[in-house]
N, C-alpha and C positions, 0 to 999 in steps of 0.2 A: 679612366676617370669614372667615378660612380654615377649611376643614373638614378634619379628619384623614383620611388615606387609609384605606380599609377593609382589614381583615386578609385576606390571601390564604391560603387553606387549603393544607395540604401537598399534597392531591390535585390542586388546581388548579395549584399551582406545579410539581409534578412532571410533569403533563401537558404543560405549556408547554415544559419542558426535555427531554422524552423524545426528540424528533427531532433535537436538536442534537448529542448525544453519540454517535451511531451511527458506527461505524468503516466506512470504505469499503474494498473489496477492492483490493489493490495492482494497478496496471496491469502487464500483461505484454506483451512484444513477442517476435517470433520472431527467432531468431538467423539472420543471413543465411548463415553458414558451415555450421551443422549442423541448423538448423531447430528447436532446442529453445527452450522458452519461458523467458525470464528477465526481470528487472526492467529498465526502461530506464535508460540511462547507467550500467550495471553490466557487469562482465565476465561472459561466459557460463561457467557452472560446468561445463558438459558438455565444451566444447572449449578453453576458456581464451583465447578471442579477444575483443578489444574494439576497436572502431573500425577493423576491417580488419587488425589485427596481433595476433600472439600475445603475450600479457602474462604467461601462466603456463603451464608445461608440465603437462599433465594426463595421468596414466597411463591406458592403455587397460585396460578390464575383460577379464580372462582367463577364458574360459568354455569 
């Protein structure tokens, strides 16, 4: 005869789920043009280059 499963307490359930939902830090790569860190497969926000060519004109900071 089948036996009902035992109740899993909230504490035991939450302990099991605690390690599943942690966010990982985004990976960063170094821009070959300027050396700034940016996310992979994205345009560099510092110099505006992606895959060896300029895709956006970025204004230089005036100081």
